[in-house]
C-alpha positions in Angstrom: 8.7 -1.1 -22.0 7.5 2.1 -23.5 10.0 4.4 -25.1 8.6 7.1 -22.8 9.8 5.1 -19.8 13.4 5.3 -18.8 15.7 2.6 -17.6 16.5 2.7 -13.9 20.0 3.9 -12.9 22.6 1.3 -12.0 22.1 2.1 -8.3 18.8 0.3 -8.6 19.7 -2.8 -10.7 17.0 -4.5 -12.6 15.6 -7.7 -11.1 16.1 -10.9 -13.2 12.4 -11.5 -13.9 11.9 -13.1 -17.3 13.3 -10.2 -19.3 11.3 -7.5 -17.5 13.3 -4.3 -16.7 13.0 -1.9 -13.8 11.4 1.4 -15.0 12.2 4.9 -13.8 8.9 6.7 -14.1 8.5 10.1 -15.6 8.4 13.0 -13.1 4.9 13.8 -11.9 3.2 16.5 -14.0 1.1 19.0 -12.1 -1.5 21.4 -13.2 -4.0 19.3 -15.1 -7.2 17.9 -13.8 -10.3 19.0 -11.8 -10.1 20.8 -8.5 -10.0 18.9 -5.2 -13.6 19.9 -4.4 -14.9 18.9 -7.8 -12.9 15.6 -7.6 -14.5 14.9 -4.2 -17.9 15.6 -5.7 -17.3 13.2 -8.6 -15.5 10.5 -6.5 -17.3 7.1 -6.8 -16.7 3.4 -7.2 -17.0 2.3 -10.8 -16.9 -1.4 -11.9 -17.0 -0.9 -15.6 -13.7 -0.2 -17.3 -12.4 0.1 -20.9 -9.2 -1.5 -22.1 -7.6 1.8 -22.8 -4.0 1.9 -21.4 -2.7 4.6 -19.2 0.0 6.7 -20.7 3.4 6.6 -19.0 2.8 10.1 -17.6 -0.7 9.1 -16.3 0.7 6.0 -14.6 3.5 8.1 -13.0 1.0 10.6 -11.8 -1.3 7.9 -10.4 1.4 6.2 -8.4 2.8 9.5 -7.1 -0.7 10.6 -6.0 -1.2 7.2 -4.2 1.9 7.3 -2.0 4.7 9.2 -3.7 7.3 11.4 -2.0 6.0 15.0 -1.6 8.7 16.4 0.7 12.3 15.5 1.3 11.9 15.8 5.1 8.8 14.5 6.8 8.1 13.3 10.3 11.2 12.0 12.2 13.5 13.1 9.3 12.1 10.5 6.9 10.9 11.7 3.5 7.2 12.4 3.6 4.6 10.9 1.4 1.2 11.9 -0.1 -0.5 9.4 2.3 0.0 9.4 6.1 1.1 6.3 8.0 1.5 5.3 11.7 4.7 7.1 13.0 5.6 7.6 9.3 6.4 3.8 9.2 5.3 3.7 5.5 4.5 0.0 6.0 2.2 -0.3 3.0 3.9 -1.5 -0.2 2.1 -0.8 -3.5 2.4 -3.5 -6.2 1.2 -2.7 -9.7 -0.2 -5.4 -11.9 0.0 -4.6 -15.6 -0.5 -6.8 -18.6 3.2 -7.8 -18.9 3.9 -8.4 -15.2 3.7 -7.2 -11.6 6.0 -4.4 -10.3 6.7 -3.0 -6.9 6.4 0.8 -6.7 9.4 2.4 -5.0 8.7 6.0 -4.2 12.4 6.7 -4.1 13.5 7.2 -6.8 9.9 6.9 -8.2 10.3 3.7 -10.1 8.8 0.3 -10.8 10.8 -2.9 -9.9 9.7 -6.1 -11.6 8.5 -8.9 -9.3 6.7 -11.4 -11.5 6.3 -11.7 -15.3 3.0 -12.4 -17.0 -0.5 -11.1 -16.5 -1.6 -11.4 -12.8 -4.4 -8.9 -12.9 -7.0 -11.6 -12.4 -5.5 -12.5 -9.0 -5.8 -8.9 -7.9 -9.6 -9.3 -7.4 -11.4 -11.6 -5.0 -12.9 -14.9 -6.2 -16.6 -14.7 -6.9 -16.6 -11.0 -7.8 -17.1 -11.9 -11.5 -15.5 -10.4 -14.6 -16.0 -6.8 -13.6 -13.0 -4.7 -14.4 -11.3 -7.5 -16.4 -10.3 -5.0 -19.2 -8.8 -2.4 -16.9 -5.1 -1.7 -17.6 -4.0 -1.4 -13.9 -4.7 -3.2 -10.7 -3.0 -2.1 -7.6 -2.2 -4.6 -4.8 -1.8 -3.4 -1.2 0.7 -5.3 0.9 1.5 -4.6 4.6 5.1 -5.1 5.6 5.0 -5.7 9.4 8.8 -5.3 9.7 8.5 -1.6 8.8 6.9 -0.9 12.1 10.2 -1.7 13.9 11.9 0.9 11.7 9.4 3.8 12.4 10.8 7.0 13.7 8.7 7.0 16.9 8.5 3.7 18.6 5.2 4.0 20.4 3.9 0.9 22.2 1.2 0.1 19.7 3.7 -0.6 16.9 4.6 -3.8 18.6 1.1 -5.0 19.3 -0.4 -7.2 16.6 -4.0 -5.9 17.0 -2.9 -2.3 16.9 -0.6 -3.0 13.9 -3.6 -4.4 12.1 -5.7 -1.3 12.8 -2.8 0.8 11.6 -2.1 -1.0 8.3 -5.8 -1.2 7.4 -6.2 2.6 8.1 -3.0 3.4 6.2 -4.2 1.3 3.2 -7.5 3.3 3.2 -5.6 6.6 3.1 -3.7 5.5 0.0 -6.8 4.1 -1.7 -8.6 7.4 -1.0 -5.8 9.3 -2.7 -6.3 7.0 -5.7 -10.0 7.5 -5.8 -9.7 11.3 -5.7 -6.9 11.3 -8.4 -9.0 9.1 -10.6 -12.0 11.5 -10.3 -9.7 14.4 -11.1 -8.7 12.8 -14.4 -12.1 11.5 -15.5 -11.0 8.0 -14.7 -12.6 5.1 -12.9 -11.5 3.3 -9.7 -12.7 0.4 -7.6 -11.4 -0.8 -4.3 -12.0 -4.5 -3.7 -11.0 -7.8 -2.3 -8.3 -9.9 -3.9 -6.9 -13.5 -4.1 -4.6 -13.2 -1.0 -3.3 -16.8 -1.0 -2.2 -17.0 -4.6 -0.9 -13.4 -4.7 1.3 -14.1 -1.6 2.9 -16.9 -3.5 3.0 -15.0 -6.8 4.7 -12.0 -5.2 7.1 -14.2 -3.2 6.2 -12.4 0.0 8.0 -12.9 3.3 6.2 -14.3 6.4 5.8 -10.8 7.8 4.1 -9.4 4.7 0.3 -9.5 4.3 -1.7 -9.1 1.1 -4.7 -6.8 2.0 -6.7 -5.5 -0.9 -6.7 -4.7 -4.6 -7.8 -1.5 -6.5 -8.7 -1.4 -10.1 -7.9 1.8 -12.0 -8.5 2.8 -15.6 -10.9 4.6 -17.9 -14.6 4.1 -17.6 -16.3 1.6 -19.9 -19.3 2.3 -21.9 
């Protein structure tokens, strides 16, 4: 754990995962980066990455941009996030595969909770997609938690229909992934949204029956 990371408060005890500790991320730092319009102009998929690691501040900014809390009171009195979701159900969980292990991003209180030790970044890309992005420091894993629909502030009928649920969680994943793409472009970084090894990741992350691994997204600095 970097000295620039901080240990999580006792209200969020560390999981017992082979010595990994929960990490309270640095507060997001605003004011640096390209404008939204320039970032949209430069947004693209890049499959070539260097092995340069993200600083603790950059990792914090990336995760906040993806689906962090941007207001204390959003729809239905639930804290609002940077990415919309069906009835503010916030059913997409963001897992972060780093070199030392996989962590679950918790927007409140903006922290990483260890889930599995060891390097699982190779699982966060689909089989047959080759070695592209193998050096990248971060791979995000998108997981839908179906149970979250039952906790949504507005219980519209579609939240209970499996096919509508599927449409919602795919759309909501795309909203988060789009945030990541624009953030990466704003910082001169590279991003790639792709398939992943769903079966092995489900086991690796110890997911419940009502959780679905959906996609992966590689983020880092562009390779030469």
